[in-house]
C-alpha positions in Angstrom: 29.3 93.0 0.7 32.8 91.8 1.8 33.7 93.0 5.6 37.6 93.5 5.8 40.2 95.0 8.3 43.6 96.3 7.5 46.1 96.1 9.7 49.0 98.2 9.0 47.2 100.5 6.5 49.0 103.4 7.2 52.3 101.7 5.2 53.1 101.0 1.8 51.3 97.5 1.7 48.3 99.3 3.3 48.7 102.1 0.8 48.7 99.7 -1.9 45.5 97.7 -0.6 43.8 101.4 0.2 44.0 102.0 -3.5 42.4 98.7 -4.6 39.6 98.8 -2.1 39.2 103.2 -3.0 38.6 101.8 -6.6 35.5 99.8 -5.5 34.0 101.1 -2.0 30.8 99.7 -2.8 32.1 95.7 -2.7 33.3 96.5 0.8 32.6 97.2 4.3 35.8 98.7 6.3 36.1 97.2 9.9 39.0 98.0 10.9 41.8 99.6 10.1 45.7 100.2 12.4 48.7 101.8 12.3 51.7 103.1 13.5 53.0 106.8 14.1 50.8 108.5 11.5 47.9 109.8 13.2 46.5 112.3 10.8 46.7 109.7 7.9 45.5 106.8 10.0 42.4 109.0 10.9 41.8 110.4 7.5 41.6 106.8 6.4 39.1 106.0 9.1 36.7 108.7 8.0 37.6 108.2 4.0 35.8 104.3 4.8 34.0 104.8 8.0 35.9 102.3 9.9 34.2 100.5 12.8 37.2 101.3 14.7 40.6 103.3 14.6 43.8 101.2 16.5 47.5 103.1 17.0 50.1 100.7 17.9 51.0 103.7 20.4 48.9 104.4 23.7 50.4 108.1 23.9 49.1 108.9 20.8 45.2 108.0 21.5 44.1 111.1 22.8 45.7 113.0 19.1 43.4 110.1 17.8 40.3 110.7 19.6 40.4 114.6 18.8 41.0 113.7 14.9 37.7 111.4 14.9 35.8 113.5 16.7 32.1 113.5 15.6 32.1 109.9 13.6 31.0 106.8 14.6 34.4 105.4 14.2 35.9 104.0 17.7 39.9 105.3 18.5 42.0 102.6 20.4 45.7 102.2 21.3 48.1 99.7 22.2 48.6 96.0 22.3 45.7 94.8 23.7 43.2 97.1 21.0 45.3 95.4 17.9 44.1 92.2 19.4 40.4 93.4 19.9 39.8 94.7 16.7 41.3 91.4 15.2 38.7 89.8 17.2 36.2 91.8 15.3 34.1 89.8 12.7 36.1 90.7 9.3 35.7 88.5 5.8 39.4 89.4 5.1 41.9 90.7 6.9 45.4 92.7 5.5 48.1 91.5 8.3 50.8 94.4 6.8 51.6 95.5 10.1 55.5 95.2 10.6 58.2 93.2 12.5 57.4 89.9 15.3 54.3 92.7 16.4 52.0 91.9 13.3 52.4 87.8 15.0 49.5 88.5 18.0 47.0 90.4 16.1 47.2 87.8 12.8 46.7 84.8 14.9 43.8 86.3 17.1 42.4 87.1 13.7 42.9 82.9 12.8 41.4 81.7 15.5 38.2 83.2 13.7 38.1 81.5 10.8 38.7 84.3 8.6 41.2 84.7 5.9 44.7 86.5 6.6 46.1 88.0 3.5 49.5 87.7 4.8 51.9 90.4 4.1 53.9 89.8 7.9 56.7 87.4 6.9 58.1 87.9 10.2 54.9 85.7 11.8 56.0 82.7 9.4 59.6 83.5 10.2 59.1 83.1 14.1 55.8 81.1 14.1 55.4 79.2 11.0 54.1 76.2 12.6 52.4 77.8 14.8 50.7 80.0 12.2 49.6 76.9 9.8 48.5 74.9 12.9 45.8 77.7 14.0 44.8 78.2 11.0 44.2 74.3 9.9 42.4 74.1 13.4 40.2 76.9 12.8 39.4 76.0 9.5 41.2 79.7 8.1 42.8 80.3 5.7 46.7 82.0 4.5 47.0 83.5 1.5 50.5 85.1 0.9 51.0 88.5 0.1 54.8 89.0 -0.2 55.0 89.1 -4.0 57.5 85.7 -4.2 55.2 83.4 -2.2 51.7 84.5 -3.9 53.8 83.8 -7.4 54.8 80.5 -5.7 51.4 80.1 -4.8 49.8 80.9 -7.9 52.3 78.5 -9.9 51.5 75.7 -7.4 48.1 76.1 -7.8 46.6 72.4 -9.5 49.8 71.0 -9.0 51.5 68.3 -7.3 53.8 69.6 -4.7 55.8 66.0 -5.0 57.1 66.9 -8.1 58.4 70.0 -7.4 62.5 69.8 -7.6 62.9 73.9 -6.6 61.5 76.7 -5.6 63.5 79.6 -7.0 62.8 82.9 -5.2 64.2 86.0 -7.3 65.7 89.4 -5.6 66.6 92.5 -7.2 69.8 92.6 -5.1 68.6 96.2 -3.6 71.0 99.7 -3.5 74.0 97.8 -3.4 74.0 95.1 -5.2 76.7 96.6 -8.0 78.8 97.8 -5.5 82.4 96.5 -4.5 82.3 94.4 -2.0 85.0 96.8 -0.4 82.4 99.9 -0.8 79.7 98.2 1.5 81.0 99.1 5.2 80.5 102.6 4.2 77.1 102.7 3.0 75.3 105.5 4.1 71.2 105.1 5.8 70.2 107.5 2.7 71.9 105.0 0.1 70.6 101.8 1.9 67.4 103.3 1.9 66.8 104.0 -1.9 65.3 100.8 -3.8 66.2 100.7 -7.4 63.1 98.9 -9.0 60.2 99.1 -5.7 58.3 101.5 -3.5 58.2 100.6 0.0 59.2 101.4 3.4 62.3 102.3 4.8 62.8 99.6 6.9 62.0 97.0 4.4 63.9 98.5 1.9 66.8 98.4 4.0 66.9 94.7 4.2 66.3 94.4 0.3 69.8 96.4 0.7 70.9 93.7 3.0 69.5 90.8 1.5 67.7 90.1 5.3 64.3 90.7 3.4 65.0 87.2 1.0 66.6 85.5 4.0 63.4 86.2 6.2 61.5 85.2 2.4 63.7 81.8 2.1 62.7 80.7 5.8 59.0 81.9 4.5 59.0 79.8 1.9 59.7 76.7 4.1 57.4 77.5 6.3 54.5 78.4 3.8 54.5 75.5 1.5 56.4 72.9 3.9 59.0 72.6 0.8 62.4 70.7 2.1 65.5 74.0 2.2 67.8 72.1 0.0 65.0 72.7 -3.0 65.0 76.5 -2.2 67.1 78.8 -4.4 67.5 82.9 -4.2 68.7 84.3 -7.6 69.4 88.4 -7.8 67.0 89.4 -11.0 68.1 93.0 -11.1 65.0 93.7 -13.5 62.2 92.2 -10.6 59.7 90.7 -13.3 59.9 87.2 -12.4 58.9 86.9 -9.0 59.5 83.3 -8.6 60.0 80.1 -10.6 58.9 76.2 -9.5 61.2 73.8 -11.3 59.6 70.3 -11.5 60.7 66.4 -11.5 60.2 66.6 -15.8 62.5 69.6 -16.3 59.5 72.2 -16.7 59.7 75.3 -14.7 56.5 77.5 -14.5 57.4 81.4 -13.2 54.9 84.6 -12.7 55.8 87.2 -14.1 54.5 91.1 -13.6 55.5 94.4 -13.6 57.1 95.5 -9.5 54.0 96.4 -8.3 52.3 95.3 -4.9 48.8 95.4 -6.1 49.6 92.3 -8.0 49.8 90.0 -5.1 47.3 92.0 -2.7 44.7 91.7 -5.8 45.6 88.3 -5.9 44.7 87.9 -2.1 42.2 90.2 -2.2 40.1 88.2 -5.0 40.8 84.6 -4.4 39.7 82.4 -5.9 38.9 84.4 -8.9 41.0 86.7 -10.7 39.8 90.0 -11.7 41.2 93.2 -13.9 44.0 94.8 -11.7 45.1 98.9 -12.6 48.9 97.5 -13.4 51.3 97.7 -15.4 51.1 95.3 -18.6 54.5 94.2 -19.5 55.5 94.7 -23.4 58.4 92.1 -23.9 59.8 93.9 -27.0 60.5 97.1 -25.0 61.9 94.7 -22.3 64.5 93.1 -24.3 65.9 90.6 -21.9 65.9 89.3 -18.5 68.8 89.0 -16.0 69.9 86.8 -13.7 73.2 86.3 -11.0 74.0 84.0 -8.4 72.8 85.3 -4.7 76.5 85.6 -3.4 76.9 84.7 0.3 79.9 86.9 0.8 77.8 90.0 0.0 74.7 88.8 1.3 76.0 86.7 4.4 72.1 87.0 5.7 71.3 84.1 3.4 74.0 81.7 4.9 72.2 82.6 8.6 68.5 81.9 6.7 70.0 78.4 5.9 71.2 77.7 9.5 67.9 78.7 10.8 65.8 76.6 8.8 68.3 73.9 9.6 68.2 74.2 13.1 64.3 74.8 12.7 61.8 75.1 16.5 62.4 79.1 17.9 66.2 80.2 15.7 63.7 82.2 13.2 62.0 84.1 16.1 65.9 84.6 18.0 66.3 85.2 13.9 64.1 88.0 13.6 64.4 89.6 16.7 68.3 90.3 16.6 67.7 91.7 12.5 65.1 93.8 13.7 67.6 95.8 16.6 70.0 95.4 14.4 68.4 97.6 11.8 67.6 99.5 15.0 71.1 100.3 15.6 72.0 100.5 11.8 69.3 103.0 11.4 70.2 104.9 14.3 74.4 105.5 13.5 75.3 102.7 16.4 76.8 100.7 14.0 77.7 100.0 10.1 75.7 98.5 7.4 77.5 95.2 7.3 77.8 94.9 10.8 74.0 93.9 10.9 74.5 90.4 9.8 77.5 90.2 12.6 75.3 91.1 15.2 72.7 88.6 13.7 74.7 85.8 13.8 76.4 86.8 17.4 73.2 86.3 18.6 72.2 83.1 17.2 75.5 82.2 18.5 75.5 82.9 21.6 71.6 81.9 22.1 72.1 78.5 20.5 75.1 78.1 22.9 72.4 77.6 26.2 68.8 76.3 26.2 67.1 79.6 25.4 65.9 78.1 22.1 64.7 75.0 23.4 61.6 75.1 24.3 58.2 74.8 21.9 56.8 77.2 19.1 54.1 78.9 21.5 53.2 82.6 21.4 54.5 82.9 24.7 57.9 81.4 24.0 58.2 83.5 20.1 57.5 86.8 22.7 60.3 85.1 25.1 63.6 84.7 22.4 61.9 87.5 20.8 62.7 89.9 23.3 66.3 87.9 24.8 67.5 87.9 21.3 66.9 92.0 21.6 68.5 92.3 24.3 71.2 90.0 23.4 72.0 92.3 20.4 71.8 95.5 22.3 74.3 93.6 25.1 76.3 92.7 22.2 76.8 96.4 20.4 77.4 97.9 24.0 80.2 95.2 24.6 81.6 96.5 21.0 81.9 99.9 21.9 83.2 99.0 24.9 85.8 97.2 23.1 86.7 100.8 21.1 
């Protein structure tokens, strides 16, 4: 019986992971489950799977969690330190699906125990790719990508020589506004940005898909995970979301990974690796599908992609600054303080301001990443205040 933990159990990735575990409960022993503000859901999952510990990110919700777990053997805990302690508990396989930079510290802690980390938290690689990969190497841990695109690349590269790779092409649905005229984008509402045409995801990642910040993060993630030259990494818009990534080799051949838009593909692959097991996902019918279409990922429409290339070229702590600024810009859009198109403006301003000083010159350590993340968020807030004052 494998011991597993799910960090981010109450989110969309957590839902898909739980679905797979629920279908074969005799094979797994749940160690830790963590979540955010949905305390009722976290407690219900902990009861169902008899988890050793349930952790909420919010200390002020601990009493509520304890009440809901009364009469069980599950320990209730809360806050960043509790997340780290949960990551210290022995587990064979850990799903890292906490949203944002908050997922980095528990993921790093888990790797120090030589475990297998199924990485859905792309921000960990964006903010601290060299640190994450070196920690895994040093402790004999395994990182398996859970983003559908990176799982696809990982699978396409099995038994292949990385030196023969000419291009890695990751696909993007184009999000909610892929067919909108450019002049209409500044007026996009929160509700419109929160509706994805293909995937069922949480609000923040759905908005990131619409702005293509999600794909920008994935470009950086591809560089950090696979060590591929940024010049060889491309993104194309693929509205059907059937091909998740392609790897082109120097003999002219291209290996593509295809599947219905269902995160259980990538999660199930990571859960069962190195084996393949049957998964409860839709099987493609190419006759019904008819055709697959592609469009260029235009950096005029999606300036986040241009910013990602600048970050890859600069390296170091620029990824942490990019992600911190992106997360805060998204906060401001959700709160109605800035327009949809102003998110990329905020991130560009933060990167420019921080690169002009010495804020991004340190080594890629957890402490430095945490420092830069906070500076980027503070700088984004300051840029917003200046903009408000100007108006």
